[in-house]
FIMITI-401995 format. One line per field, with one value per residue (C-alpha): residue number from 1; x, y, z. Coordinates in nm, 2 decimals. Each point is the difference from the previous one (the first is absolute). Example, Ala and Ser with C-alpha at 12.3 -4.5 7.8 and 13.67 -1.06 7.14 Angstrom:
BEGIN
resi	[1 2];
u	[1.23 0.14];
v	[-0.45 0.34];
w	[0.78 -0.07];
// end
This chain:
BEGIN
resi	[1 2 3 4 5 6 7 8 9 10 11 12 13 14 15 16 17 18 19 20 21 22 23 24 25 26 27 28 29 30 31 32 33 34 35 36 37 38 39 40 41 42 43 44 45 46 47 48 49 50 51 52 53 54 55 56 57 58 59 60 61 62 63 64 65 66 67 68 69 70 71 72 73 74 75 76 77 78 79 80 81 82 83 84 85 86 87 88 89 90 91 92 93 94 95 96 97 98 99 100 101 102 103 104 105 106 107 108 109 110 111 112 113 114 115 116 117 118 119 120 121 122 123 124 125 126 127 128 129 130 131 132 133 134 135 136 137 138 139 140 141 142 143 144 145 146 147 148 149 150 151 152 153 154 155 156 157 158 159 160 161 162 163 164 165 166 167 168 169 170 171 172 173 174 175 176 177 178 179 180 181 182 183 184 185 186 187 188 189 190 191 192 193 194 195 196 197 198 199 200 201 202 203 204 205 206 207 208 209 210 211 212 213 214 215 216 217 218 219 220 221 222 223 224 225 226 227 228 229 230 231 232 233 234 235 236 237 238 239 240 241 242 243 244 245 246 247 248 249 250 251 252 253 254 255 256 257 258 259 260 261 262 263 264 265 266 267 268 269 270 271 272 273 274 275 276 277 278 279 280 281 282 283 284 285 286 287 288 289 290 291 292 293 294 295 296 297 298 299 300 301 302 303 304 305 306 307 308 309 310 311 312 313 314 315 316 317 318 319 320 321 322 323 324 325 326 327 328 329 330 331 332 333 334 335 336 337 338 339 340 341 342 343 344 345 346 347 348 349 350 351 352 353 354 355 356 357 358 359 360 361 362 363 364 365 366 367 368 369 370 371 372 373 374 375 376 377 378 379 380 381 382 383 384 385 386 387 388 389 390 391 392 393 394 395 396 397 398 399 400 401 402];
u	[-0.90 0.11 0.33 0.12 -0.03 -0.35 -0.30 0.03 -0.33 0.12 0.07 -0.15 0.27 0.28 0.10 0.32 0.21 -0.03 0.29 -0.04 0.02 0.30 0.19 -0.08 0.13 0.35 0.17 -0.06 0.20 0.30 0.02 -0.22 0.08 0.11 -0.15 -0.30 0.13 0.38 0.10 0.22 -0.10 -0.09 -0.23 -0.16 -0.09 -0.14 -0.21 -0.11 -0.13 -0.21 -0.15 -0.08 -0.19 -0.19 -0.10 -0.11 -0.21 -0.15 -0.12 -0.18 -0.23 -0.02 0.22 0.31 0.34 0.02 -0.31 0.15 0.21 0.17 -0.07 0.08 -0.34 -0.35 -0.04 0.27 -0.19 -0.33 0.17 0.16 -0.31 -0.26 0.24 0.08 -0.37 -0.09 0.31 -0.12 -0.37 0.11 0.16 -0.33 -0.20 -0.15 0.08 -0.27 0.09 -0.22 0.10 -0.18 -0.02 0.18 0.33 0.31 0.17 0.27 -0.31 -0.20 0.31 0.12 -0.36 0.03 0.33 -0.16 -0.31 0.23 0.14 -0.34 -0.13 -0.36 -0.04 -0.32 -0.01 -0.25 -0.20 0.07 -0.34 -0.01 0.13 0.32 -0.07 0.00 -0.30 0.08 -0.32 0.11 0.35 -0.17 -0.21 0.32 0.19 0.01 0.17 0.26 0.07 0.39 0.05 -0.20 0.16 -0.15 0.15 -0.01 -0.01 -0.04 0.25 -0.19 -0.30 0.08 -0.28 0.07 -0.15 -0.14 0.30 -0.07 -0.32 0.14 0.27 -0.24 -0.23 0.36 0.12 -0.33 0.00 0.37 0.12 0.33 -0.07 0.23 -0.02 0.21 0.06 0.23 -0.26 -0.09 0.30 0.11 -0.33 -0.25 -0.02 0.13 -0.03 0.07 -0.14 -0.31 -0.07 0.06 0.26 0.23 0.24 0.04 0.23 0.12 0.25 0.21 -0.01 -0.37 0.04 0.31 0.24 0.26 -0.07 0.10 -0.10 -0.31 -0.12 -0.21 -0.19 -0.07 -0.18 0.21 -0.12 -0.03 0.28 0.13 0.23 0.31 -0.01 0.36 0.25 0.37 0.11 -0.17 -0.18 -0.33 0.00 0.12 -0.33 0.16 0.36 0.21 0.17 -0.26 -0.03 0.09 -0.03 -0.33 -0.14 0.11 -0.17 -0.32 -0.02 0.06 -0.25 -0.28 0.05 -0.01 -0.32 -0.20 0.10 -0.30 -0.17 -0.34 0.07 0.18 -0.25 -0.29 0.23 0.00 -0.39 -0.06 0.21 -0.19 -0.33 0.08 0.15 -0.27 -0.30 0.17 0.09 -0.35 -0.12 0.17 -0.28 -0.02 0.23 -0.01 0.16 0.13 -0.02 -0.22 -0.01 0.05 0.20 0.31 0.34 0.06 0.23 -0.15 -0.24 -0.10 -0.18 -0.14 -0.10 -0.23 0.17 0.34 0.30 0.18 0.36 -0.06 -0.13 0.30 0.23 -0.20 0.03 0.37 0.06 -0.19 0.26 -0.24 0.14 -0.31 -0.09 -0.29 0.04 0.30 0.35 0.06 -0.23 0.07 0.13 -0.30 -0.24 -0.28 -0.29 0.04 -0.10 -0.09 -0.27 -0.10 -0.06 -0.20 -0.25 0.12 0.00 0.33 -0.01 -0.07 0.28 0.25 -0.03 0.07 0.21 0.12 0.09 0.21 0.13 0.07 0.13 0.29 -0.23 -0.10 -0.32 0.20 0.04 -0.39 -0.02 0.20 -0.21 -0.31 0.13 0.11 -0.19 -0.34 0.17 0.20 -0.33 -0.19 0.31 0.00 -0.37 -0.01 0.23 -0.18 -0.23 -0.12 -0.11 -0.18 -0.15 -0.16 -0.11 -0.17 -0.27 0.02 0.13 0.12 0.36 0.04 -0.34 -0.03 -0.16 -0.30];
v	[0.39 0.33 0.15 0.37 0.10 -0.12 -0.23 -0.22 -0.12 -0.10 -0.37 -0.09 0.19 -0.15 -0.14 0.03 -0.29 -0.23 -0.05 -0.39 0.05 0.26 -0.26 -0.28 0.20 0.11 -0.33 0.01 0.32 -0.07 -0.39 -0.19 0.27 -0.25 -0.02 -0.30 -0.09 -0.07 -0.36 0.10 -0.03 0.37 -0.05 -0.30 0.16 0.29 -0.25 -0.14 0.30 0.07 -0.36 0.00 0.37 -0.17 -0.32 0.23 0.24 -0.28 -0.15 0.31 -0.05 -0.39 0.00 -0.21 0.19 -0.07 0.20 0.32 0.23 0.32 0.34 0.37 0.04 -0.02 0.22 -0.25 -0.30 0.15 0.08 -0.37 -0.17 0.18 -0.01 -0.36 -0.12 0.19 -0.12 -0.36 0.08 0.16 -0.33 -0.16 0.26 0.16 0.38 0.12 0.12 0.09 0.23 0.26 0.37 0.09 -0.19 0.13 0.16 -0.28 -0.20 0.26 0.13 -0.35 -0.10 0.33 -0.08 -0.37 0.18 0.17 -0.36 -0.11 -0.12 0.09 0.12 -0.03 0.20 -0.09 0.26 0.04 0.17 0.26 -0.23 -0.09 -0.37 -0.23 -0.21 -0.35 -0.06 0.31 -0.18 -0.32 0.17 0.17 -0.31 -0.13 -0.30 0.23 0.16 -0.10 0.19 0.16 0.21 0.19 0.12 -0.14 0.34 0.33 0.23 0.31 -0.07 -0.34 -0.18 -0.41 -0.20 -0.33 -0.16 -0.38 0.02 0.19 -0.23 -0.29 0.13 0.01 -0.35 -0.14 0.16 -0.07 0.36 0.12 0.22 0.25 0.23 0.27 -0.03 0.29 0.15 -0.33 -0.22 0.02 0.16 -0.26 -0.39 -0.15 -0.36 -0.02 -0.36 0.06 0.34 -0.13 0.24 -0.09 0.33 0.24 0.31 0.15 0.28 -0.05 0.39 -0.04 -0.19 0.13 -0.16 0.17 0.21 -0.12 -0.38 -0.21 -0.32 -0.16 -0.33 -0.22 -0.31 -0.30 -0.13 0.37 0.06 0.30 0.19 0.18 0.37 0.08 -0.18 -0.06 -0.24 -0.27 0.15 -0.08 -0.32 0.20 0.22 0.31 0.05 0.23 -0.05 -0.03 0.26 -0.25 0.25 0.12 -0.33 -0.11 0.29 -0.08 -0.34 0.11 0.31 -0.23 -0.27 0.30 0.12 -0.30 -0.07 0.10 0.10 -0.01 0.21 0.24 0.06 0.01 0.30 0.16 -0.04 0.15 0.30 -0.01 0.02 0.27 0.23 -0.09 0.10 0.30 0.13 -0.04 0.24 0.27 0.14 -0.09 -0.29 -0.30 -0.33 -0.16 -0.37 -0.29 0.09 -0.36 -0.18 0.18 -0.08 0.08 0.30 0.21 0.29 0.22 0.32 0.30 0.32 0.24 0.32 -0.10 -0.08 -0.31 0.16 0.31 -0.23 -0.22 0.32 0.13 -0.35 0.00 0.31 -0.14 -0.29 -0.25 -0.21 -0.12 -0.04 0.09 -0.38 -0.19 0.12 -0.12 0.29 0.27 0.26 -0.07 0.31 -0.27 -0.09 -0.35 -0.27 -0.22 0.28 0.03 -0.36 0.03 0.24 0.33 0.29 0.12 0.34 -0.24 -0.26 0.30 0.03 -0.28 -0.13 -0.34 -0.11 -0.31 -0.18 -0.30 -0.13 0.20 0.30 0.10 0.14 0.33 0.03 -0.07 0.30 0.22 -0.03 0.04 0.31 0.17 -0.13 0.17 0.33 -0.03 -0.09 0.28 0.26 -0.11 0.02 0.34 0.08 -0.19 0.20 -0.37 -0.05 0.32 -0.01 -0.35 0.11 0.31 -0.20 -0.31 -0.20 -0.37 -0.14 -0.11 0.10 0.15 0.32 -0.02];
w	[1.37 0.15 0.04 0.13 -0.39 -0.08 0.02 -0.27 -0.15 -0.36 0.05 -0.34 -0.17 0.20 0.33 0.22 -0.04 0.33 0.23 -0.07 -0.37 0.02 0.23 -0.27 -0.28 0.18 -0.02 -0.37 -0.05 0.24 0.02 -0.27 -0.28 -0.27 -0.31 -0.01 -0.32 0.10 0.06 0.31 0.36 0.02 -0.31 0.16 0.30 -0.19 -0.21 0.32 0.15 -0.32 -0.01 0.37 -0.04 -0.28 0.18 0.30 -0.22 -0.20 0.35 0.10 -0.31 0.02 -0.34 -0.12 0.01 -0.39 -0.04 0.14 -0.23 0.14 -0.16 0.07 0.12 -0.04 -0.34 -0.16 0.13 -0.15 -0.33 -0.02 0.09 -0.24 -0.32 0.07 0.05 -0.30 -0.20 0.08 -0.09 -0.37 -0.07 0.07 -0.20 0.30 0.02 0.25 0.35 0.31 0.27 0.22 -0.03 0.27 0.00 0.08 -0.31 0.00 -0.13 -0.19 -0.22 -0.08 -0.10 -0.22 -0.17 -0.09 -0.15 -0.23 -0.10 -0.09 0.30 0.16 0.34 0.21 0.32 0.25 0.21 0.36 0.10 0.29 0.26 -0.19 -0.05 -0.32 0.01 -0.09 -0.25 -0.20 -0.05 -0.08 -0.26 -0.15 -0.06 -0.38 -0.16 -0.11 0.35 0.10 0.32 0.29 0.24 0.30 0.27 0.37 0.16 -0.15 0.05 0.06 0.16 0.16 -0.11 0.04 -0.34 0.01 -0.13 0.07 -0.19 -0.29 -0.02 0.01 -0.26 -0.24 0.12 -0.10 -0.34 -0.06 0.02 0.17 0.30 0.13 0.30 0.12 0.36 0.10 0.22 0.14 0.05 0.37 0.10 -0.13 -0.01 -0.34 -0.10 -0.36 -0.04 0.21 -0.15 -0.37 -0.08 -0.32 0.04 0.27 0.05 0.31 0.12 0.31 0.09 0.09 0.29 0.17 -0.24 -0.22 -0.32 -0.33 0.03 -0.05 -0.13 -0.25 0.09 -0.32 0.03 -0.08 -0.35 -0.15 -0.24 0.11 -0.28 0.06 0.13 -0.04 -0.23 0.14 0.24 0.18 0.30 0.11 -0.20 -0.29 0.01 0.11 -0.04 0.19 0.36 0.31 0.23 0.28 0.31 -0.13 -0.05 0.36 0.12 -0.16 0.11 0.37 -0.03 -0.15 0.28 0.26 -0.15 0.03 0.35 0.24 -0.32 0.14 0.31 -0.22 -0.23 0.32 0.12 -0.31 -0.09 0.33 -0.09 -0.34 0.14 0.25 -0.29 -0.24 0.26 0.10 -0.32 -0.15 0.25 -0.19 -0.21 -0.35 0.02 -0.21 0.05 -0.32 -0.06 0.20 0.38 0.13 -0.29 0.01 0.12 0.38 -0.07 -0.26 -0.02 -0.28 0.01 -0.21 0.19 -0.18 -0.11 0.02 -0.24 0.09 -0.04 0.23 0.28 -0.02 0.03 0.30 0.17 -0.09 0.18 0.28 0.02 -0.15 -0.31 -0.23 -0.34 -0.24 -0.19 -0.16 0.05 -0.34 -0.14 0.24 -0.27 -0.21 -0.06 -0.11 0.24 0.17 -0.24 0.29 0.13 -0.35 -0.01 0.33 -0.23 0.21 -0.23 -0.13 0.21 0.32 -0.10 0.00 0.37 0.23 0.31 0.05 0.34 0.00 0.32 0.17 0.34 0.03 0.02 0.36 0.15 0.01 -0.34 -0.05 0.27 -0.23 -0.28 0.17 0.17 -0.33 -0.27 0.07 0.03 -0.33 -0.17 0.16 -0.08 -0.37 -0.05 0.16 -0.31 -0.26 -0.26 -0.10 0.35 0.05 -0.34 0.08 0.32 -0.09 -0.18 0.23 -0.29 0.11 -0.03 -0.38 -0.11 -0.36 -0.08 -0.23];
// end
């Protein structure tokens, strides 16, 4: 997406709300503005808007409406799913949890908190290509494993995990399987039944819906505990007046994102290939994550001798919005845990560039990136003592000195 102000290549952080989603929201502010819990006509109209949205969202994933619970976003949904699955496991004496080493911090920090409560956590490796291997999951499962949680698409490097196979292994072993689909929903096909998904988190603002709303899918038969106590909203599981406009906008945005999805993805993947091939022509450049098993709108690179923050600032001066990874950790001075999980040295992981885009981006956006990025890289390298030192003795990128 380009505007007069900038080229926006940070769609994985957030997206512009679509016109259809905005139109769906407006009546909930001005006409159907009642409290969904009220018994009068205005309340019933608002309740109808919520329940219609629930049914429409469920249909997008081949789920039942009763299996969809609305949340404030993906992080809340992750926390709710993992904590409840852990609680269910603990009742049966199962206190072992499995995840991957490069999950979103909404997952990893929840697991860390559960470790302090006496749970044991196993983090599966993701290897250099950024993929979890099903055979390693199967080997890690134990009699006391309560939950496996593995994200569908990594938010930094865009690799797509073998969710269906991971879910099948868990289903055969009687272990709950949760997947964070924040970067997948609206972009890739998701069928909770066919893919053996027990619980699933998503967030509307990643597919041109509003911020501040998401959902948790919980397969029928799983006893979901309360997240917030109070009123009877969300079937008594999450108290608090529903955000009716955002819920309506989420349903509209999700349906729109799935229309002509294959054609949209084909256009996005063509742009991905074009950018990938051209950027890898820049000397000493590395693509992070598998070349093929990645979501269409994600590219993540490291450039030898360059610090990621400086790269982003110079691109911003050229009117290009990009990131070095998750927006949730943009203020951190620590290297990306995702890139470290791929085996990159810390000094390399400190410098990365994530370009994320979709069908709303134009070829002119790609042109602008390819016009400006090589010059920015060259300029930063000319000022970098690390680059000069490495190339004084032809040391390769990331190579350790003896």
